N, C-alpha and C positions, 0 to 999 in steps of 0.2 A: 585399505580399510578406511571407512568413513568415520571421521571424528567430529566433524562440524556439520550442522544442518542450517541452511540459510533459507528463511521463508520470506516470500513476498507477503504483503498485507491485504490490500484490496483485491478481491476476486479469489483469493486463496483462503485467508483466515476470516476476512470480513466480507460478507455477501454484499453485492452491489445491485442497485436498481436504477439504471440510467434514465428510464422513462419517468420515474417518479421525480427525479431531480429536474429533468427538462420541463415537466409539467409545473413544478414549483416556480421555476424561473419564468416560465411563460405566463402563468396565471397570477402568481403573487408578486413577482418582481417586474412584470411587463417587459421581459427581455426574451422574446420568442426565439431568437437565433443563438442561444447559448450553446446549442448542440454543435455549432461550428467549431467550438473550442474544446468540448468535452469528449473524451474518448476513454473507454475502460482501460486501454493499454498505455497510451501516450497522449498528452495534451498538446495543444497548439496555441500560437499567439500569446496574448498576455497571460493566459492561464498556465502555459508552459513556463513562463518566467516566474510566476507565483510558486509553482512546484519546485523550481530550481533554486529558490531562495533569492532571486534577483528582484523581488518585489515584496513589500510588507503587506500584512493583512489590511491595514488602513488604505494603502494604495490600491489594492485589489478591490476593496469595497467602493472606493471612489470611482473606479472605472465602471463597475456595475451600475452605479448611480448615473454616470454619464451616458451609458448605453441604454438605460431603461427609460421608458416613456412615463413611468410613475413620477409623481411630483416629489414625494419624499419616501425614503427607504431607511429603516433603522439598521444598525449593525446586526441586531438579532434576526431580523427578517432575512437578510442576506446570508448569514451563517446557517440559519435553519434550512434555507433553500439548497445551499451547497451540501449540507449534511444529509439531505433527503436521498442523496446518492448511496448512502450507507444503510444497509438493511439490518443486519444482525451478525452475531458471532455464535456459532453453534457450540453449546457447552461441551460436546464431545471432543471438539477440536482443542479446547483448553485442556481437557483431561489428557489428550494425546500429548500435548506439549509438556505437561508436567511429568508424564512418564518418560518422555524422551530426554528431558533435562537430567534425569538420573544417570544417563550414560553418554550423552553428547553435549557439546557446546552448542547453544542455540543463538542464532543471530537473526535479526530482522533487517531486510534491505528493501526499502519502500520508496517509490515516488509518491510524495505526499506534500501537503501544505499545512500551515499552522491551524487553520480552521477545521479541516477534515480530521487532522490528527487528534484534536480534542474530542471530536465525535467518536473516533475509533477507540480512544482510551475509555470513554464512557461505556460503549458497547462491550468492550472486553471485560471491564469490571463487572458489568451486569451478568455476563455469561459465566464468569468465574466465581461468582458469589463473593466478590469484594477484592479479589486479587488483581493488582495492577499489572499491566503489560510489562512494565519495567522490571517487575519482580520475576517474571517468567523467562524473559530473554536475557542472555548474558550481556548483550550489547545491541543497541538500536542504531541503525544507519539509515538516516532519513534524508531524502534529496534536498529539502529546503534548508536543512542545517549544513549540508556538505557543499552546496552550490554545484552539485553534480547530479545527473539523472541517468537512469537506465533508458535505452539500451547501450549507452556509451560505455566503452571499456574502462574509462577513467574511474568510474564509481566502484567497479569491481576491483580494480587494482589498488585503489585506496583502502578498501576493506581488507584485502590480502596483506598489505603492508602493515596496517594498524593491528591486525589480529595475529600476524606472523604465522598464518596457516598456509597449507598447500592446496591448490585446486583439486587435485586428484584424491585428496582426503576429505573433500567437502561435497555435500549434496545441496544443490540449489533448486528451489521449487518456486515456480512462477506460472502464471496463466497466460502470459504474453509471449508468443512465438519469437519475436525479435529479441527479447531479453534472454530467452533460452538459447538462441543462436549465439549471442555474445558469450554467455557463460560456457557453452560447449566449446567454442573456439579457444577460450582461455584454459580449457582443461578440466572444468568442473564436471562432476557427475550431475545429471540434471533430471528433473521431472517436470514435464509440461502438463500442468494440471487442468483438467476439464471440469467445469463446475457441476457437470452431470454425474461425475464420479464421486466415490467416497474417498475423501482425502486420507483418512486414517488407514484405510486398507491399502491404498496406493503406496503410502510411505512405508508401511509395515512390509509390503511385498519387496520393495527395493532393499530395505535394510536386512531382510532375511536372506537375500541373495548376495549380500556383501561379504 
């Protein structure tokens, strides 16, 4: 029986627009090859270090300035370009979470960074009519705070230990195949989410068959 539902954030609850982000870096920040580091599922290079908590926001911004051909870039310009990756949160997804919360423990497991996290929180609050994401989820597990990232097994094991839950009593939802592979290997019930599908219907379908 499923008792805990673990959600990914970007690509599952927060819609993403990679091209908008790349255009912002290319046009506004004069950093045309940012796409070499940005991936909807797993980052690389210095961006991967940023999401793993091995680099501060200030250090990240300094690297952007070093790689940019622009003479001067403000913190806000860099933050806005990065958050251009984030589109919105559908209000119906928030409603779904609030309903699920009545019967299940809800956890968030996200590869994220401090700058994008602030953008996600803003989008979530806008979609929910003022409810903070911290109020909806029982616990937030964020890569930059844990110094661990998906699809590594360590971040899943850390969550299991801290929560005291069992994989076979948990449903893990993510849009990245590699993350799903790790979770499945560890014994989780899984849902590989396709952005073209209706998340609410897919989750309801799994839970109705539990």
